[in-house]
C-alpha positions in Angstrom: 67.6 39.8 26.2 67.8 42.8 23.7 64.4 44.8 23.4 62.9 44.3 20.2 63.6 48.1 18.9 67.2 46.9 19.0 67.2 43.8 17.3 68.7 45.0 14.1 71.0 44.1 11.3 73.7 47.5 11.8 75.6 48.3 8.8 79.0 49.6 10.3 80.5 52.7 7.5 83.8 53.0 7.8 86.5 55.2 6.2 89.5 53.6 4.5 92.9 55.4 4.7 92.6 55.7 0.9 89.2 57.9 1.7 86.9 54.7 0.3 84.0 53.5 1.9 84.0 50.2 3.5 81.4 48.4 5.4 81.2 45.7 8.3 77.8 44.1 8.8 76.7 42.7 12.1 73.6 41.5 14.1 71.8 42.4 17.4 69.6 39.5 17.7 70.0 36.9 20.3 68.4 34.0 21.5 66.8 35.8 24.4 63.2 35.0 22.8 64.0 31.1 22.6 65.2 30.8 26.5 62.3 32.9 27.4 59.8 30.8 25.9 61.9 27.4 27.5 61.6 29.2 31.1 59.4 27.9 33.5 57.2 30.6 34.3 56.6 30.5 30.4 57.1 27.0 28.7 53.1 26.4 29.6 52.2 29.4 27.0 54.9 29.2 24.5 52.6 28.2 21.6 50.9 31.1 22.3 53.6 33.4 23.0 55.0 32.6 19.4 52.2 33.7 17.9 53.0 37.0 19.4 56.3 37.8 19.5 57.4 36.3 16.1 55.6 39.2 13.6 56.6 38.1 10.2 56.4 34.2 10.7 54.5 33.0 13.5 52.7 30.4 11.5 56.1 29.3 10.5 57.8 29.3 14.3 54.7 27.7 15.6 54.7 24.5 13.2 58.5 24.2 13.5 58.0 24.6 17.6 55.1 21.8 17.3 57.1 19.4 15.3 60.6 19.9 17.4 58.7 18.8 20.5 56.6 15.8 18.6 59.6 14.5 17.4 61.4 14.9 21.2 58.2 12.8 22.3 58.8 10.1 19.6 55.4 11.4 17.7 56.8 13.0 14.4 54.7 14.7 13.0 56.0 13.8 9.6 53.9 10.3 9.9 50.5 11.1 8.4 47.7 9.1 10.0 46.2 12.0 11.9 43.5 14.5 11.8 46.5 17.1 11.9 47.4 15.9 8.4 49.0 18.7 6.3 47.2 21.3 7.6 50.4 23.0 9.2 52.5 23.3 6.1 49.6 24.2 4.1 49.7 27.3 6.3 53.2 28.0 6.3 53.4 27.7 2.3 50.2 30.4 2.4 52.2 32.4 5.2 55.3 32.4 2.8 53.1 33.4 0.1 51.6 36.2 1.6 55.0 37.4 3.1 56.5 37.4 -0.4 53.5 39.3 -1.4 54.3 42.0 0.9 58.2 42.5 0.1 57.7 42.1 -3.9 55.0 44.4 -4.1 55.5 46.9 -1.2 58.8 46.7 -0.6 59.9 46.6 -4.0 57.8 49.8 -4.5 59.3 51.6 -1.7 63.1 51.0 -2.8 62.3 51.8 -6.2 60.9 55.3 -5.5 63.8 56.2 -3.2 66.4 54.8 -5.5 64.6 57.0 -8.5 64.5 60.0 -6.4 68.4 60.1 -5.5 68.6 59.4 -9.5 70.2 55.7 -8.5 69.3 53.8 -11.3 72.0 52.4 -14.1 72.1 54.1 -17.2 70.7 51.8 -19.9 73.3 49.8 -22.2 73.6 51.0 -25.8 70.8 50.4 -27.8 68.4 49.9 -24.5 65.0 51.9 -24.1 65.1 54.1 -20.8 64.1 52.7 -17.3 60.1 53.2 -17.6 58.6 55.3 -14.4 58.6 53.7 -11.0 55.2 52.6 -11.0 53.6 53.6 -7.9 50.4 51.5 -6.6 47.0 53.1 -4.7 46.0 52.9 -1.4 43.6 50.1 -2.4 46.6 48.2 -3.2 48.3 48.3 0.1 45.1 47.8 1.9 44.9 44.3 0.0 48.1 43.5 0.9 47.2 44.4 4.5 44.1 42.5 4.6 45.8 39.2 3.8 47.7 39.9 6.7 44.8 40.4 9.0 43.8 37.3 7.5 47.2 35.2 8.3 46.6 36.7 12.1 43.5 35.0 12.3 44.5 31.5 11.0 47.6 31.8 13.5 45.2 31.9 16.7 43.4 29.1 15.0 46.2 26.8 14.5 47.2 27.8 18.7 44.1 26.2 19.2 44.4 23.0 17.3 47.2 21.7 19.7 48.4 18.3 18.6 50.3 18.1 22.3 46.8 17.8 23.9 45.3 14.6 25.2 41.9 15.7 24.5 39.5 15.1 21.7 40.0 17.8 18.8 37.2 19.4 17.3 36.1 19.0 13.6 34.5 22.2 13.5 37.7 23.3 14.3 39.6 21.7 11.2 37.1 22.4 8.8 37.2 26.4 10.0 40.8 26.2 9.4 40.5 24.8 5.8 37.6 27.2 5.1 40.1 30.4 6.1 43.2 29.1 4.1 40.9 28.5 1.1 39.6 31.9 1.3 43.5 33.0 2.1 44.8 31.4 -1.1 41.9 32.9 -3.1 42.3 36.4 -2.0 46.2 36.0 -2.4 46.0 34.4 -6.0 44.0 37.5 -7.3 46.7 39.8 -5.4 49.3 38.5 -7.4 47.8 38.1 -10.4 47.3 41.5 -10.7 49.9 43.3 -8.3 53.2 40.9 -9.0 52.7 38.3 -11.9 50.2 40.6 -14.5 48.9 37.3 -15.2 47.6 34.1 -13.1 50.7 32.0 -11.0 50.4 29.2 -13.5 50.6 31.2 -16.7 53.6 33.3 -15.4 55.3 29.4 -14.9 54.2 28.4 -18.5 55.4 30.9 -20.4 59.1 30.6 -18.4 59.2 26.9 -18.8 58.0 26.9 -22.6 60.5 29.7 -23.1 57.7 32.1 -24.3 59.5 34.7 -22.4 62.4 34.5 -19.8 62.5 36.7 -16.3 64.9 39.3 -18.4 62.0 39.9 -21.0 59.2 39.6 -18.1 60.8 42.1 -16.2 60.8 44.6 -19.4 57.3 43.9 -20.4 55.8 44.5 -17.0 58.4 47.2 -15.4 56.0 50.3 -15.7 53.1 48.7 -13.9 54.3 45.9 -11.4 57.3 47.4 -8.8 58.8 43.9 -8.2 59.3 43.7 -12.5 60.7 47.6 -12.2 63.4 46.5 -9.5 64.3 43.4 -11.2 65.1 45.1 -14.6 67.2 48.2 -12.7 68.9 45.3 -11.0 69.6 43.7 -14.0 70.9 47.2 -15.5 73.5 47.4 -13.1 77.1 47.3 -14.5 78.6 45.8 -11.5 76.1 43.8 -9.2 77.4 42.6 -5.8 78.6 39.2 -6.5 78.3 36.7 -3.1 81.0 33.9 -3.2 79.4 31.9 -0.7 77.9 28.4 -0.9 74.6 27.3 -0.8 72.5 25.2 1.7 72.7 21.6 0.7 70.3 20.3 -1.6 66.7 18.8 0.2 67.8 15.7 -0.4 71.2 16.0 2.0 69.4 18.2 4.5 66.6 15.7 4.9 69.0 12.9 6.1 69.7 12.1 9.6 73.9 12.6 9.4 72.6 16.8 8.4 69.7 16.8 11.1 72.0 15.2 13.8 74.9 17.7 13.8 72.9 20.3 13.6 70.9 19.5 16.4 73.7 18.8 18.5 75.6 22.0 17.6 72.4 23.9 18.5 72.2 22.5 21.6 75.9 22.2 22.7 77.4 24.8 20.9 77.1 28.5 22.4 76.4 30.8 19.4 75.7 28.4 16.9 72.1 29.4 16.6 73.0 32.8 15.9 75.9 32.0 13.8 75.1 28.8 12.0 77.6 27.4 9.0 77.8 24.0 7.6 80.9 22.3 6.9 82.6 25.3 8.1 81.3 28.3 6.3 78.6 30.3 6.0 75.7 29.2 3.7 73.0 30.7 1.5 69.2 30.0 2.2 66.1 30.9 0.4 64.4 31.3 -2.8 67.7 30.9 -4.9 69.4 27.9 -2.6 66.1 26.2 -3.4 65.6 27.0 -6.7 69.0 26.7 -8.1 68.1 23.8 -10.2 64.9 25.7 -11.7 65.9 26.1 -15.7 64.8 29.5 -15.5 66.5 30.0 -12.3 69.7 28.3 -13.7 69.5 30.7 -16.6 69.4 33.9 -14.4 72.0 32.1 -12.1 74.7 31.3 -14.6 74.5 35.1 -15.9 74.3 37.3 -12.9 75.9 34.5 -10.6 74.5 35.1 -6.8 74.0 38.6 -7.1 70.3 40.9 -5.9 69.2 40.5 -9.3 69.0 36.6 -9.4 68.4 36.6 -5.5 65.0 39.0 -6.5 63.9 36.6 -9.5 64.6 33.4 -8.0 61.6 34.7 -4.9 59.6 35.8 -8.1 59.5 32.6 -9.4 59.1 30.6 -6.3 56.3 32.4 -5.2 54.1 31.6 -8.5 55.3 27.6 -7.4 53.7 28.0 -3.8 50.1 28.4 -5.3 49.8 25.1 -6.2 51.6 23.4 -3.6 49.5 25.4 -1.2 46.0 24.3 -2.9 47.7 20.8 -3.0 48.5 20.3 0.6 44.8 21.7 1.4 43.2 19.3 -0.2 45.3 16.9 1.2 44.4 18.0 4.4 40.7 18.1 3.3 41.1 14.1 2.2 42.8 13.4 5.7 40.3 15.1 7.9 37.7 13.5 6.4 39.2 10.3 6.7 39.8 10.5 10.3 36.4 12.4 11.5 34.0 11.3 8.6 30.4 13.3 9.1 27.4 11.7 10.9 26.2 9.0 8.0 29.2 8.8 5.7 32.0 6.4 6.1 35.6 6.8 6.0 37.2 7.6 2.9 40.1 5.3 1.4 43.7 6.2 2.0 45.2 8.7 0.3 49.1 8.2 -1.3 49.5 12.0 -2.2 52.5 13.7 -1.6 52.8 14.5 2.5 53.9 17.9 2.1 58.0 16.7 3.2 58.9 19.7 1.0 57.8 22.6 3.8 58.6 20.6 7.0 60.5 17.4 7.9 61.6 16.7 11.5 64.3 14.0 13.3 64.6 12.8 16.9 68.3 11.4 17.1 67.6 10.4 20.8 64.6 10.1 23.4 63.9 13.7 24.6 65.8 15.5 21.6 63.5 16.7 18.6 64.7 19.3 15.8 62.2 20.4 12.8 63.3 22.0 9.6 60.5 24.1 8.2 60.8 25.9 4.6 59.9 29.8 4.9 59.3 32.4 2.9 62.8 33.5 3.7 64.7 30.1 3.9 65.4 27.5 6.0 64.1 27.6 9.5 65.1 25.4 12.6 63.9 24.5 15.9 65.8 22.3 18.1 64.3 21.0 21.8 65.6 19.7 24.5 63.0 17.8 27.2 63.5 17.2 30.9 63.5 13.5 32.2 59.9 14.5 33.3 58.8 15.3 29.4 58.8 19.1 30.0 60.4 21.5 27.7 64.2 22.1 29.0 65.9 23.8 26.6 65.0 25.5 23.0 67.3 26.8 20.5 66.0 28.5 17.1 67.8 29.6 14.0 66.0 31.7 11.6 67.0 32.2 7.8 68.5 35.8 9.0 71.2 34.0 10.6 72.2 32.0 7.6 72.0 35.1 5.9 74.1 37.4 8.0 76.3 34.6 9.7 80.1 36.5 10.1 81.5 36.4 6.4 78.1 35.4 5.2 76.4 36.4 1.9 75.3 39.9 3.9 78.6 40.8 4.9 80.3 39.9 1.3 77.3 41.7 -0.6 77.3 45.3 1.4 81.0 45.2 1.0 80.9 45.0 -2.6 77.9 47.6 -2.8 79.9 50.3 -1.1 83.5 49.6 -2.4 83.0 52.5 -5.2 81.7 54.9 -2.8 84.1 57.4 -1.5 83.5 57.8 2.3 81.1 60.8 2.8 82.2 62.5 5.5 78.9 64.9 6.3 77.4 65.2 2.8 73.7 63.6 3.8 73.4 63.0 -0.2 75.8 61.0 -0.3 75.7 59.0 2.5 72.2 58.4 1.3 73.2 57.2 -1.8 75.7 54.7 -0.5 72.8 53.5 2.2 70.7 52.9 -0.8 73.1 51.2 -2.9 73.8 48.8 0.0 69.6 48.4 0.6 69.4 47.6 -3.0 72.0 44.8 -2.3 70.7 43.2 0.4 67.0 43.3 -0.5 67.1 39.8 -1.9 68.6 38.4 1.6 65.6 40.3 3.2 66.6 40.5 6.9 63.3 39.9 9.2 64.4 42.9 11.3 65.5 46.4 10.4 68.8 47.4 8.5 70.5 50.1 11.0 73.4 52.4 9.2 75.7 53.5 12.0 78.3 55.7 10.7 82.0 55.7 12.2 81.4 52.2 14.2 80.4 53.5 17.5 78.7 51.3 19.9 75.3 52.0 21.0 74.9 50.0 24.1 76.2 46.9 25.7 73.5 44.8 24.6 74.4 45.6 20.8 76.8 43.0 18.8 80.7 44.9 18.9 81.4 46.8 15.7 83.9 46.0 13.2 86.3 48.7 15.0 85.6 51.8 17.5 86.5 55.5 17.0 86.1 58.5 18.7 83.9 60.2 16.3 80.3 60.9 17.3 77.5 57.9 16.9 75.3 58.6 14.3 72.4 56.2 13.1 69.6 55.9 10.5 67.0 53.1 9.7 66.2 51.3 6.5 63.1 48.5 7.3 61.6 46.2 5.0 58.2 47.1 6.9 56.2 46.0 10.0 59.3 44.1 12.1 59.3 41.9 15.2 62.5 41.5 17.4 62.6 37.7 15.3 60.9 35.8 12.6 
């Protein structure tokens, strides 16, 4: 299994005969964790291990794992009669909010500060004001995001205790503790988002967008001096020749949530070697994530029409989607509370009437194509996460395959490869000029920011492999190996 510090997206920078730079993107991620979790010595503790091994989206992975197992056992979690209700979906959405805040607040600030140091912002168009100074947040703002992540870790621990596979009676106090923890987290996240991301309440941001009081460009202009994500979006929109990926989206949710899609993906995950690490649909790599999901939203569609599948469109869609997550999470949380009260009324109270609210299928859905096989689909901050399981005749976990959003985005010849190549094409190969190397790396970082791999990006000059455990480079060269890393903050091996 690849060691955690070696799992990365490798960006091999190579010289062309004409002297220009070219890049080839590859991944060192493996399915080692999935195989380990299904092994006889670890399968009994798989749920706890998942929350320890997946550092960025542990709740999404735990929910996907549980749901796939339930589907394989003929107990799909989408049947909303139990006290489990919509709690996992609410937790997944809360996790997506916190992860998006970390990326759009902390990581965008870091990227814009680095770009400013390298003098890499595009010159403003004629008649446009100069780019505002990059907003720098204080320690208190960063601690605020860190505190949200710490709350999420506690929620993940509570979810591990909420075992849907156990035959034991569930403790009503545990459900209510989870509800309280999620409610507190969402309140704190709303405060942080209003101040550090939108400059207003999330609902006010969406209302202004959809009533056309401003568009995303207008919002970015008015907040670029104080909000890092607005500064990043404005600077990406100002780039004269942004890298635009010619790649298709994953199907819309109405098509993904069909037996045909689920059955084919489950079959390929469990039977096609390598599909989990390099997925495709109908013969081609696909794009997942906020832009794919939000492409029919009016504000995002306008940005997509003007900018194409570009870093600006990817970033803008993620900002808009984050604003919508708050209402979704709170709705799922309210639904959870009603179903929990119905299943476990307090002493002296009668169970409330059945509810007909939305059951959260926009976050999670499952499918069991045959007995002993199950697949789950979970919409995470980065895109579509899939877990497929196969049970042994005795009902134990035999096979587990996992495909994360990063596999979709960085599949061979996928969006990552195409956008990185376009970002580097205007550069001459910098040879030994460290400043020029830093500028090329920064241009590629900006191109790939919206795809947001869940492992570090590692730049490799002249294409030499480090070890046999890493994926093959695009070409071999006798030149010495050199590496530099660019990371979207705390990373685990897989998410």
